[in-house]
C-alpha positions as CSV (number, residue, x, y, z in Angstrom):
1,M,-49.9,-70.8,137.5
2,T,-50.5,-67.3,136.2
3,E,-52.9,-66.4,133.4
4,T,-50.0,-65.6,131.1
5,E,-48.4,-69.1,131.6
6,K,-51.8,-70.7,131.2
7,F,-52.2,-69.4,127.6
8,A,-48.6,-69.3,126.5
9,P,-48.6,-72.7,124.7
10,D,-51.7,-71.7,122.7
11,A,-50.0,-68.5,121.6
12,V,-46.9,-70.4,120.4
13,G,-49.1,-72.8,118.5
14,S,-50.9,-69.9,116.9
15,D,-47.6,-68.3,115.8
16,E,-46.5,-71.6,114.2
17,E,-49.8,-71.9,112.3
18,A,-49.5,-68.3,111.1
19,K,-46.0,-69.0,109.8
20,K,-47.2,-72.0,107.9
21,D,-50.0,-70.0,106.3
22,I,-47.6,-67.3,105.3
23,N,-45.2,-69.9,103.7
24,A,-48.1,-71.5,101.9
25,V,-49.2,-68.2,100.5
26,S,-45.7,-67.4,99.4
27,D,-45.3,-70.7,97.6
28,A,-48.6,-70.2,95.8
29,E,-47.6,-66.7,94.7
30,A,-44.3,-68.0,93.4
31,E,-46.0,-70.8,91.5
32,S,-48.4,-68.2,90.0
33,V,-45.6,-66.0,88.9
34,G,-43.8,-68.9,87.3
35,N,-46.9,-69.9,85.4
36,D,-47.4,-66.3,84.2
37,A,-43.8,-66.2,83.0
38,A,-44.2,-69.4,81.2
39,D,-47.4,-68.2,79.6
40,M,-45.6,-65.0,78.4
41,N,-43.1,-67.1,76.5
42,E,-45.8,-69.0,74.6
43,P,-47.6,-67.7,71.5
44,Q,-50.8,-66.0,72.4
45,I,-53.8,-67.5,70.8
46,T,-56.9,-65.4,70.6
47,L,-60.5,-66.4,69.8
48,K,-61.7,-64.2,66.9
49,P,-65.5,-64.1,66.5
50,A,-66.6,-65.5,63.1
51,G,-69.0,-63.5,61.0
52,P,-72.7,-63.5,61.6
53,L,-73.3,-65.5,58.5
54,D,-71.2,-68.4,59.6
55,P,-73.1,-71.6,60.5
56,P,-74.7,-72.0,64.0
57,G,-72.4,-73.5,66.6
58,I,-69.3,-71.7,65.3
59,H,-68.7,-69.1,67.9
60,G,-65.3,-68.2,66.7
61,R,-62.1,-69.4,65.1
62,K,-58.7,-69.5,66.7
63,T,-56.2,-67.2,65.1
64,S,-52.7,-66.3,66.2
65,P,-51.5,-62.8,65.5
66,K,-47.9,-64.1,65.6
67,R,-48.5,-66.9,63.0
68,P,-46.9,-66.0,59.7
69,F,-48.6,-66.3,56.4
70,S,-47.0,-69.7,55.6
71,G,-46.6,-71.4,52.3
72,R,-49.4,-73.8,53.1
73,N,-51.8,-70.9,53.9
74,A,-50.7,-69.1,50.7
75,V,-51.5,-72.2,48.6
76,A,-54.9,-72.5,50.2
77,Y,-55.6,-68.8,49.7
78,L,-54.7,-68.9,46.0
79,A,-56.6,-72.1,45.5
80,K,-59.8,-70.6,46.9
81,V,-59.3,-67.4,44.9
82,G,-58.8,-69.5,41.8
83,V,-62.0,-71.5,42.3
84,L,-64.1,-68.5,43.0
85,A,-62.5,-66.7,40.0
86,A,-63.3,-69.7,37.7
87,L,-66.9,-69.7,39.0
88,A,-67.2,-65.9,38.4
89,T,-65.8,-66.4,34.8
90,V,-68.4,-69.1,34.0
91,L,-71.2,-66.9,35.3
92,Y,-69.9,-63.9,33.3
93,L,-69.5,-65.9,30.1
94,F,-72.6,-68.1,30.1
95,A,-75.2,-66.9,32.6
96,R,-76.1,-63.5,31.3
97,F,-79.1,-62.0,29.6
98,P,-80.0,-58.5,28.4
99,I,-82.0,-56.0,30.6
100,F,-82.2,-53.1,28.1
101,A,-81.8,-54.9,24.7
102,A,-82.1,-51.6,22.8
103,F,-78.5,-50.6,23.7
104,P,-75.8,-51.9,21.4
105,F,-72.9,-54.2,22.3
106,N,-74.9,-56.0,25.0
107,V,-73.6,-53.4,27.4
108,L,-76.5,-53.8,29.8
109,D,-76.5,-57.6,30.1
110,M,-77.4,-59.0,33.5
111,D,-75.0,-61.5,35.0
112,F,-74.2,-62.9,38.5
113,S,-70.5,-62.9,38.4
114,D,-70.2,-60.4,41.2
115,V,-71.6,-63.0,43.7
116,P,-68.3,-65.1,43.8
117,A,-66.3,-61.9,44.2
118,L,-68.5,-60.7,47.1
119,I,-68.2,-64.1,48.8
120,G,-64.4,-64.1,48.2
121,G,-64.2,-60.6,49.6
122,F,-66.1,-61.5,52.8
123,A,-64.2,-64.7,53.4
124,L,-60.7,-64.0,52.0
125,G,-60.5,-60.2,52.4
126,P,-61.0,-57.2,50.1
127,V,-57.9,-58.0,48.1
128,G,-59.2,-61.4,47.3
129,G,-62.4,-60.0,46.1
130,V,-60.7,-57.6,43.8
131,I,-58.4,-60.3,42.4
132,I,-61.4,-62.4,41.6
133,E,-63.0,-59.5,39.7
134,F,-59.7,-58.9,37.8
135,I,-59.2,-62.5,36.8
136,K,-62.8,-62.8,35.6
137,C,-62.5,-59.7,33.3
138,V,-59.1,-60.6,32.0
139,I,-60.3,-64.1,30.9
140,K,-63.4,-62.6,29.3
141,L,-61.3,-60.4,27.1
142,S,-60.5,-63.4,24.9
143,T,-64.2,-63.6,23.9
144,S,-65.0,-59.9,24.0
145,D,-67.7,-58.5,21.7
146,T,-67.5,-55.0,23.1
147,M,-64.0,-54.0,22.0
148,F,-62.8,-54.6,25.6
149,V,-64.9,-51.6,26.8
150,G,-67.5,-53.8,28.5
151,E,-64.9,-55.8,30.4
152,L,-63.2,-52.6,31.6
153,S,-66.5,-51.2,32.7
154,N,-67.5,-54.4,34.4
155,F,-64.2,-54.4,36.4
156,I,-64.6,-50.8,37.5
157,V,-68.2,-51.1,38.7
158,G,-67.7,-54.6,40.1
159,T,-64.7,-53.5,42.2
160,A,-66.8,-50.5,43.3
161,L,-69.3,-53.0,44.8
162,V,-66.9,-55.6,46.2
163,L,-64.1,-53.5,47.6
164,P,-66.0,-51.2,50.0
165,A,-68.4,-53.9,51.0
166,S,-65.7,-56.4,52.0
167,L,-63.5,-53.7,53.5
168,Y,-66.3,-52.6,55.9
169,Y,-67.3,-56.2,56.7
170,K,-63.7,-57.0,57.6
171,Y,-63.9,-54.8,60.6
172,H,-67.6,-55.2,61.4
173,K,-68.4,-58.9,61.5
174,T,-71.9,-58.7,62.8
175,M,-75.2,-59.1,61.0
176,K,-75.7,-55.4,61.1
177,G,-72.2,-54.9,59.8
178,A,-72.9,-57.3,56.9
179,L,-76.1,-55.4,55.9
180,I,-74.4,-52.1,56.2
181,S,-71.4,-53.3,54.2
182,L,-73.6,-54.4,51.3
183,L,-75.6,-51.1,51.4
184,I,-72.3,-49.2,51.2
185,G,-71.2,-51.4,48.3
186,I,-74.5,-50.8,46.4
187,S,-74.2,-47.1,47.0
188,V,-70.6,-46.8,45.9
189,N,-71.4,-49.0,42.9
190,A,-74.2,-46.7,41.8
191,A,-72.1,-43.5,42.2
192,V,-69.1,-45.0,40.4
193,S,-71.3,-46.4,37.6
194,V,-72.6,-42.9,36.7
195,F,-69.1,-41.5,36.6
196,N,-67.8,-44.5,34.7
197,N,-70.6,-44.5,32.1
198,Y,-70.5,-40.8,31.5
199,F,-66.7,-40.3,31.3
200,I,-65.4,-43.7,30.2
201,T,-67.9,-46.2,28.8
202,V,-69.9,-44.0,26.5
203,P,-66.9,-42.0,25.1
204,L,-65.1,-45.3,24.3
205,Y,-68.1,-46.8,22.6
206,S,-68.6,-43.6,20.6
207,V,-65.4,-44.4,18.8
208,F,-67.2,-47.3,17.1
209,A,-70.8,-46.0,17.3
210,P,-70.9,-42.2,17.5
211,V,-74.6,-42.3,17.9
212,V,-74.3,-43.4,21.6
213,M,-73.1,-39.9,22.5
214,E,-76.6,-38.6,21.8
215,V,-77.9,-40.6,24.7
216,R,-74.9,-40.1,27.0
217,V,-76.8,-38.5,29.8
218,E,-79.7,-40.9,29.6
219,F,-77.4,-43.9,29.6
220,A,-75.3,-42.7,32.5
221,C,-77.9,-41.3,34.8
222,Y,-81.0,-43.4,34.0
223,Y,-80.5,-46.7,32.2
224,G,-77.0,-47.4,33.4
225,L,-77.7,-46.3,36.9
226,G,-80.9,-48.3,37.3
227,F,-79.2,-51.4,35.8
228,N,-76.2,-51.2,38.2
229,I,-78.4,-50.7,41.2
230,L,-80.5,-53.7,40.2
231,K,-77.5,-55.9,39.5
232,S,-75.6,-55.0,42.7
233,T,-78.7,-55.5,44.8
234,V,-79.4,-59.0,43.3
235,A,-75.8,-60.0,43.9
236,S,-75.9,-58.7,47.5
237,V,-79.1,-60.7,48.3
238,I,-77.7,-63.9,46.8
239,T,-74.5,-63.4,48.8
240,L,-76.5,-63.1,52.0
241,L,-78.4,-66.3,51.2
242,I,-75.5,-68.6,50.4
243,Y,-72.5,-67.2,52.2
244,K,-73.5,-68.9,55.5
245,R,-73.2,-72.3,53.9
246,L,-69.9,-71.7,52.1
247,S,-68.0,-69.8,54.8
248,P,-66.7,-72.9,56.7
249,I,-64.6,-74.1,53.7
250,L,-63.5,-70.6,52.7
251,H,-62.1,-69.2,56.0
252,I,-58.4,-69.7,56.3
């Protein structure tokens, strides 16, 4: 028997095993392709990181970019906005006290009604925060003692705090992003308050009390500015302290 004949059966066996391995690989590839095709037909669910102020253990929440804003979600959204707006209104009506009592019309009264608006802006989005500010001020009109000027001013400067803060936080959900968002809100609030007091609030008040025009600059650039920085800073600190506990029931 020659050397070629001696090893021929082993060669045939090796060929058969190679064919089996090739067929197995082909079947595995076909199954993988089928699974990929099936996955492509299913809605893609992504894990979106929750904000840094969410409770420990919550690493994210499942959201589907393809899921429409259903009627059920809309009802939940409106209900949460309504609850926060009601809380903001109560704080605006009953939990307030003067900072600079020398000014007429209680125009520099301290209140904490921006806290629910900030919480709503962080949890429900910038639009939700602005809606809360608007509802609060509209309800307050019925008991206004400032000829509606105070409510208008409150809405302008409140929105200047809530809108930029919640807008930045919407795209930067980290602890650093939360701090930066509130600093941005405080800064914008301060700048807008100067403009609002000098060009809107004081001129409107002067219709009923012309004497306020004599302190227009002082009111806009000193008293009013300091008051709004203090108020927005207090609201921001309170929001940081309590948002973590409230976020699980507010995220939709």
